[in-house]
C-alpha positions in Angstrom: -6.8 14.1 -52.9 -6.2 16.8 -50.3 -9.2 15.6 -48.4 -7.8 12.1 -48.1 -4.3 13.1 -47.1 -5.1 15.9 -44.6 -4.8 15.1 -40.9 -8.5 15.8 -40.1 -9.0 13.7 -37.0 -8.5 13.9 -33.3 -9.2 10.6 -31.5 -10.4 10.2 -27.9 -10.3 6.9 -26.0 -11.1 6.2 -22.4 -8.3 4.7 -20.3 -8.6 0.9 -19.6 -6.8 -2.3 -19.9 -3.4 -1.5 -21.5 -3.4 -4.6 -23.8 -6.8 -3.8 -25.2 -6.0 -0.1 -25.4 -2.8 -0.8 -27.4 -4.8 -2.9 -29.9 -7.2 -0.1 -30.5 -4.4 2.5 -30.7 -2.6 0.4 -33.3 -5.8 0.1 -35.3 -6.3 3.8 -35.3 -2.7 4.6 -36.1 -3.2 2.9 -39.4 -5.6 5.6 -40.5 -3.7 8.4 -42.3 -6.5 10.9 -41.5 -5.7 10.8 -37.7 -3.5 13.6 -36.2 -3.7 12.9 -32.5 -4.8 10.0 -30.2 -5.7 11.2 -26.7 -6.2 8.7 -23.8 -8.7 10.3 -21.4 -8.0 9.3 -17.7 -8.6 10.5 -14.2 -5.0 11.5 -13.5 -4.3 8.7 -11.0 -0.6 7.6 -10.7 0.8 4.7 -12.6 -1.1 5.3 -15.9 0.8 3.7 -18.7 -0.1 4.7 -22.3 0.4 2.9 -25.6 3.1 4.2 -27.9 2.1 7.2 -30.0 -0.8 8.2 -27.7 -1.0 11.3 -25.4 -2.6 11.3 -22.0 -5.3 13.7 -20.9 -5.6 13.5 -17.1 -8.9 15.3 -17.0 -11.5 12.9 -15.6 -14.1 10.6 -17.1 -16.1 11.0 -20.4 -19.4 11.1 -18.6 -18.4 14.2 -16.6 -19.1 17.7 -17.8 -15.8 19.1 -16.5 -13.9 16.5 -18.6 -15.4 17.8 -21.8 -14.8 21.4 -20.9 -11.1 20.6 -20.8 -11.0 18.1 -23.7 -12.2 20.6 -26.4 -9.2 22.9 -25.7 -7.0 20.1 -27.1 -8.9 19.6 -30.3 -7.4 21.3 -33.3 -8.8 19.2 -36.2 -12.1 19.6 -38.1 -13.4 16.3 -36.8 -13.2 14.3 -33.6 -13.6 10.5 -33.3 -14.7 9.2 -29.9 -14.6 5.5 -29.0 -16.4 4.9 -25.7 -15.4 1.3 -25.1 -12.3 0.0 -23.4 -12.4 -3.3 -25.3 -10.4 -3.5 -28.6 -11.8 -1.8 -31.7 -11.5 -3.4 -35.1 -12.1 -1.0 -38.0 -13.5 -2.1 -41.3 -11.7 -1.4 -44.5 -11.5 2.4 -45.1 -14.1 2.9 -42.4 -12.8 6.1 -41.0 -12.3 7.5 -44.5 -16.0 6.6 -45.3 -17.3 8.2 -42.2 -15.4 11.4 -42.9 -16.8 11.7 -46.4 -20.3 11.2 -45.2 -20.3 13.5 -42.3 -18.9 16.2 -44.6 -21.4 15.5 -47.3 -24.3 15.6 -44.8 -23.0 18.5 -42.7 -24.0 16.4 -39.7 -23.1 17.3 -36.2 -22.5 13.7 -35.3 -22.3 10.4 -37.3 -22.7 6.8 -36.1 -22.7 3.6 -38.1 -23.8 0.0 -37.8 -21.3 -2.6 -36.5 -20.5 -6.2 -35.9 -20.4 -7.7 -32.4 -18.0 -10.4 -31.4 -20.0 -12.5 -29.1 -18.6 -15.8 -27.7 -16.3 -16.0 -30.7 -19.0 -15.4 -33.3 -19.3 -12.3 -35.5 -22.9 -11.0 -35.5 -24.3 -8.1 -37.4 -25.6 -5.3 -35.1 -27.6 -2.7 -36.9 -29.1 0.3 -35.2 -31.9 2.8 -35.8 -32.0 6.2 -37.5 -32.1 9.0 -35.0 -35.5 10.8 -34.7 -36.5 13.9 -32.9 -38.1 11.5 -30.4 -35.0 9.4 -29.8 -34.7 11.0 -26.4 -34.0 7.9 -24.3 -30.6 8.1 -22.8 -29.8 4.5 -23.7 -30.3 5.1 -27.5 -27.9 2.7 -29.2 -25.4 4.7 -31.2 -22.7 2.2 -30.7 -19.3 3.1 -29.2 -17.8 4.8 -32.2 -19.0 8.4 -32.8 -17.6 11.0 -35.2 -18.3 14.7 -34.5 -17.8 17.9 -36.4 -15.3 19.5 -34.0 -16.8 23.0 -34.3 -20.3 21.7 -33.5 -18.8 19.7 -30.6 -17.1 22.8 -29.2 -20.3 24.9 -29.5 -22.3 22.2 -27.6 -19.7 22.0 -24.9 -19.8 25.8 -24.5 -23.5 25.5 -23.7 -23.0 22.9 -21.0 -23.7 25.0 -17.9 -24.7 22.2 -15.5 -21.9 20.1 -14.0 -22.9 16.4 -14.4 -21.1 13.5 -13.0 -22.9 10.9 -15.2 -25.0 12.6 -17.8 -22.4 14.6 -19.8 -22.5 12.5 -23.0 -26.3 12.5 -22.9 -26.3 16.3 -22.4 -23.8 16.7 -25.2 -25.7 14.9 -27.9 -29.0 16.5 -26.9 -27.3 19.9 -27.4 -25.8 18.9 -30.7 -29.2 17.6 -32.0 -30.7 21.1 -31.5 -28.6 22.5 -34.4 -27.3 19.6 -36.5 -28.4 16.1 -37.4 -27.2 13.0 -35.7 -26.7 10.9 -38.8 -27.0 7.1 -39.0 -24.8 5.5 -41.7 -26.4 2.0 -42.2 -23.1 0.3 -43.1 -21.2 -2.2 -40.9 -17.9 -0.3 -40.4 -16.3 -1.8 -37.3 -16.4 -4.6 -34.8 -16.8 -4.4 -31.0 -16.8 -7.1 -28.4 -20.1 -8.0 -26.6 -19.8 -8.1 -22.8 -23.4 -7.9 -21.6 -25.0 -11.3 -22.4 -28.3 -10.7 -20.5 -31.5 -11.0 -22.5 -33.0 -7.8 -23.9 -36.0 -8.2 -21.7 -33.8 -8.1 -18.6 -31.6 -5.1 -19.8 -34.7 -2.9 -20.3 -35.2 -2.6 -16.6 -31.7 -1.2 -15.8 -33.0 2.4 -15.4 -35.4 1.4 -12.6 -32.6 -0.3 -10.6 -32.3 1.7 -7.3 -28.5 1.7 -7.6 -28.8 3.8 -10.8 -31.1 6.4 -9.2 -28.6 9.2 -9.0 -27.6 8.7 -12.6 -31.3 8.8 -13.6 -31.8 12.1 -11.7 -29.0 13.7 -13.8 -30.4 12.2 -17.0 -33.8 13.7 -16.2 -32.3 17.1 -15.5 -30.5 17.0 -18.9 -33.7 15.9 -20.8 -35.8 18.5 -19.0 -33.4 21.3 -20.0 -33.6 20.1 -23.6 -37.4 20.1 -23.6 -37.5 23.6 -22.2 -35.0 24.8 -24.9 -37.1 23.3 -27.7 -40.5 24.3 -26.5 -41.8 20.8 -25.6 -41.7 21.0 -21.8 -45.1 21.0 -20.0 -45.7 23.0 -16.9 -47.2 21.1 -13.9 -50.8 22.3 -14.7 -53.4 19.6 -15.3 -57.0 19.3 -16.5 -59.1 18.3 -13.5 -61.4 15.3 -13.6 -65.1 15.2 -12.8 -65.9 11.6 -12.1 -69.7 12.2 -12.1 -70.0 13.2 -15.8 -71.4 9.9 -17.0 -73.1 6.8 -15.6 -71.7 3.3 -16.1 -73.1 -0.2 -15.5 -70.3 -1.0 -13.0 -67.6 1.0 -11.2 -64.6 -0.9 -12.6 -63.8 -3.2 -15.4 -60.7 -5.3 -15.7 -59.5 -5.9 -19.3 -57.4 -8.8 -20.5 -56.5 -9.1 -24.2 -55.6 -12.7 -25.0 -54.6 -14.9 -27.8 -53.4 -18.5 -27.3 -52.6 -18.4 -23.6 -54.1 -21.7 -22.5 -51.3 -22.2 -19.9 -51.9 -18.9 -18.1 -55.4 -17.4 -18.8 -57.4 -19.3 -16.2 -55.1 -18.3 -13.3 -55.2 -14.7 -14.5 -59.0 -14.7 -14.7 -59.4 -16.3 -11.3 -57.2 -13.7 -9.7 -59.6 -11.1 -11.0 -62.8 -12.9 -10.0 -61.6 -13.4 -6.4 -61.3 -9.6 -5.9 -63.2 -8.1 -2.9 -64.7 -4.6 -3.4 -67.5 -2.5 -2.0 -68.8 -1.8 -5.5 -69.7 -3.9 -8.5 -67.0 -4.8 -11.1 -66.7 -7.0 -14.1 -64.0 -8.5 -16.4 -63.9 -8.2 -20.2 -61.5 -10.7 -21.9 -61.0 -9.9 -25.5 -60.2 -13.2 -27.1 -58.4 -12.4 -30.3 -59.4 -15.6 -32.2 -57.3 -18.1 -30.1 -56.5 -21.4 -31.8 -55.6 -23.3 -28.7 -57.8 -24.1 -25.7 -58.0 -20.5 -24.5 -61.5 -20.0 -25.9 -62.8 -23.2 -24.4 -61.4 -22.3 -21.0 -63.0 -18.8 -21.1 -66.4 -20.1 -22.2 -66.4 -22.6 -19.3 -65.5 -19.9 -16.7 -68.1 -17.4 -18.2 -70.9 -20.0 -18.0 -70.5 -20.0 -14.2 -69.8 -16.3 -13.5 -71.7 -13.5 -15.3 -69.0 -11.0 -14.3 -66.8 -12.5 -17.0 -67.7 -11.1 -20.5 -66.0 -13.2 -23.1 -65.6 -11.0 -26.1 -64.5 -12.4 -29.5 -64.1 -9.5 -31.9 -65.6 -9.6 -35.4 -62.3 -8.1 -36.7 -59.2 -10.2 -37.4 -56.8 -7.3 -37.7 -56.4 -6.4 -34.1 -53.3 -6.1 -32.1 -53.2 -5.8 -28.3 -54.2 -2.1 -28.5 -57.1 -2.9 -30.8 -58.3 -5.6 -28.4 -58.2 -3.0 -25.6 -60.4 -0.6 -27.6 -62.9 -3.3 -28.2 -63.3 -3.8 -24.5 -63.2 -0.1 -23.6 -66.0 0.8 -26.1 -68.1 -2.2 -25.0 -71.4 -1.0 -23.3 -70.7 -3.1 -20.2 -67.4 -1.3 -19.6 -67.2 0.4 -16.2 -66.2 3.9 -15.1 -62.6 2.8 -14.5 -60.8 0.3 -16.7 -57.9 -1.7 -15.3 -55.2 -3.7 -17.1 -54.1 -7.2 -16.5 -52.0 -9.2 -19.0 -53.0 -12.8 -19.7 -49.7 -14.0 -18.3 -50.0 -12.3 -15.0 -51.8 -12.5 -11.6 -53.2 -9.9 -9.2 -51.1 -10.1 -6.0 -54.0 -10.2 -3.6 -57.8 -9.7 -3.3 -57.7 -5.9 -2.7 -56.1 -4.7 -6.0 -59.3 -3.4 -7.7 -60.4 -1.6 -4.5 -57.0 -0.1 -4.0 -56.9 1.2 -7.6 -60.4 2.8 -7.6 -59.8 4.4 -4.2 -56.6 6.0 -5.6 -58.4 7.5 -8.6 -60.7 9.5 -6.2 -57.8 10.4 -3.8 -55.4 11.6 -6.6 -58.0 13.0 -9.1 -56.2 11.5 -12.0 -57.2 10.2 -15.5 -54.7 7.4 -15.4 -53.0 5.3 -12.6 -49.8 3.3 -12.8 -49.0 0.7 -10.2 -46.1 -1.5 -9.1 -45.4 -5.1 -9.9 -43.2 -7.9 -8.9 -41.2 -10.0 -11.4 -41.5 -13.8 -10.8 -40.9 -17.0 -12.7 -43.6 -19.5 -13.5 -43.3 -21.0 -10.0 -44.1 -17.4 -8.6 -40.6 -17.1 -7.2 -39.1 -13.6 -7.4 -36.5 -13.1 -10.1 -34.3 -10.1 -11.0 -34.9 -7.2 -11.0 -37.6 -8.0 -8.5 -40.1 -5.1 -7.7 -40.6 -2.6 -10.6 -42.0 0.6 -9.0 -40.8 3.4 -11.3 -40.1 5.7 -8.4 -38.3 8.0 -10.8 -41.7 9.5 -11.4 -42.4 12.9 -9.8 -45.9 14.5 -9.8 -44.7 17.8 -11.4 -42.1 16.5 -14.0 -43.1 12.9 -14.5 -44.8 13.5 -17.8 -41.8 15.3 -19.2 -39.4 12.6 -18.0 -41.7 10.1 -19.5 -40.3 11.1 -22.9 -36.9 9.9 -21.9 -37.6 6.5 -20.4 -38.9 3.4 -22.1 -42.2 2.9 -20.2 -44.4 4.1 -17.5 -44.9 0.9 -15.5 -47.8 -1.4 -14.7 -50.5 -2.2 -14.0 -52.2 0.7 -15.8 -55.8 1.9 -15.1 -57.8 4.7 -16.8 -60.8 6.8 -16.3 -62.9 5.3 -19.1 -64.2 8.6 -20.8 -60.7 9.8 -21.3 -59.5 6.5 -22.8 -62.6 6.4 -25.0 -61.6 9.8 -26.4 -57.9 9.1 -26.9 -58.1 5.4 -27.8 -55.1 3.0 -27.9 -53.0 2.5 -31.0 -53.7 -0.8 -32.7 -50.3 -2.3 -32.1 -48.9 -5.2 -29.9 -45.9 -3.4 -28.5 -45.6 0.1 -27.1 -49.3 0.8 -27.2 -49.4 1.2 -23.5 -46.5 3.7 -23.6 -48.2 5.7 -26.4 -51.5 6.1 -24.6 -49.7 7.0 -21.4 -47.9 9.8 -23.1 -51.1 11.0 -24.7 -53.0 11.0 -21.4 -50.2 12.8 -19.6 -50.2 15.7 -22.1 -53.3 17.1 -20.4 -54.1 15.0 -17.3 -52.5 14.0 -14.1 -51.2 10.4 -13.9 -51.4 8.9 -10.4 -49.1 6.3 -8.8 -49.4 3.4 -6.5 -46.1 2.2 -5.1 -47.2 -1.1 -3.5 -47.0 -4.2 -5.7 -50.4 -5.0 -7.3 -49.6 -7.9 -9.6 -47.1 -10.7 -10.3 -45.5 -10.5 -13.7 -44.7 -14.0 -14.7 -41.7 -14.2 -17.0 -41.5 -17.2 -19.4 -40.5 -18.0 -22.9 -43.7 -16.7 -24.5 -43.5 -13.2 -23.1 -43.4 -10.7 -25.9 -40.2 -9.0 -24.6 -38.6 -11.8 -22.6 -35.7 -12.0 -25.2 -35.6 -10.1 -28.4 -33.2 -10.5 -31.3 -31.6 -7.3 -32.6 -34.1 -6.7 -35.5 -37.1 -7.1 -33.2 -35.5 -5.0 -30.5 -34.8 -2.2 -33.1 -38.3 -2.4 -34.4 -39.7 -2.0 -30.9 -37.4 1.0 -30.1 -38.0 2.6 -33.5 -41.8 2.6 -32.8 -41.3 4.1 -29.4 -39.1 6.8 -30.8 -41.8 7.5 -33.4 -44.4 7.8 -30.6 -42.1 10.3 -28.8 -41.6 12.3 -32.0 -45.4 12.6 -32.4 -45.8 13.5 -28.7 -43.0 16.1 -28.9 -44.7 17.9 -31.8 -48.1 17.7 -30.1 -46.6 19.3 -26.9 -44.9 22.0 -28.9 -48.2 22.8 -30.6 -50.0 22.8 -27.3 -47.5 25.3 -25.8 -47.6 27.5 -28.9 -51.4 27.7 -28.7 -51.4 28.4 -24.9 -48.7 31.1 -25.3 -50.8 33.0 -27.8 
């Protein structure tokens, strides 16, 4: 009974709309476990607070200096942080449940599933378990976070870099070094949805130039964490000797395809029109299409021997498996270049540009730049995706934080044949990119090389929450594997 009646909680809320803030405060004041409700604000004049709340004029929650001050006000065993300014609606006995679980698990931080109120409708919004590889700074914890105060204070005491935007990210990375970030898969509260963009559009926020300074800070925080945990890789790379094998052609474009009768011919034609000073070919892995895709490919192949129309014997292949079929084919060239069946090369010089860059940059993998367009080839947001957050020395470390490396991708074939691509249909490109970067240099081309056509059949154009969580869970798993591999690599080299 003492556990239920003791004032165990300090609550932290960001300042915002007074009406919304008052609703959240009233919701929290109904919890007998709460001792203090602090409203964190910048100290500007005219701040009006809800009844029963105390103001902390210390700055913003994403600033390091704010947390340095906040922790001096916390005198309870647990701290509840709500990061939204929209009203919070707690489920029945939600705070009590969270307190019991964080104590039972001895977790550093606890987060739960929630409902989202979207256009008047209540929708379940589950999230993922936290893995060691859940390093992306946009991991969806939800806005309600419960901390062990002692762990929170220890983490803040380690924050020796003053961030203007990355403090919350830095904080949870530091906590995760010592205690678990525990996911309670119960729907314990409701928040309002404010970002109605499709998931496929949101995923490019981190490459928006206006977010560049924020991304620099996030990279700094992640790099520090990797160094602290033994997973950071020095900028030392295995050199490439491009003369170690002979190949039938210099370059091969690979297109995996299934049921893309609307787009496949244009994609293939954009390859066959390429102009190079060396021989190249195109392998299309037709994954047992049931529409007119196979018929279209057979017709083109009959008039151009550069097109190798490959139908695998296996029927259990994802996109990655289709790639492996093409890469292991005896007609595959020295360099293998990606093109999706939805997309088009931007001009006639793409293959030549990519191959030249391999020799100039001595890399095992190249990542280019692309332009987002609709089906009429008109540019759509976010426009050009260039991944300029990449740096030659730290790119492969920062790659563990972001959700992708960019496109189009190209590889030195012997390296790809050794590593191979996971037999999945989402995230396979990210997985192989991380694996390549563990030992080899990845080169970059910052001029647009292809047009990415967005339409309703794109795999990530718009994902529901279950599909989005599955995609993110797989990428977190890939990062977890890669983190362990890099730690092992460093341990061996340090011996």
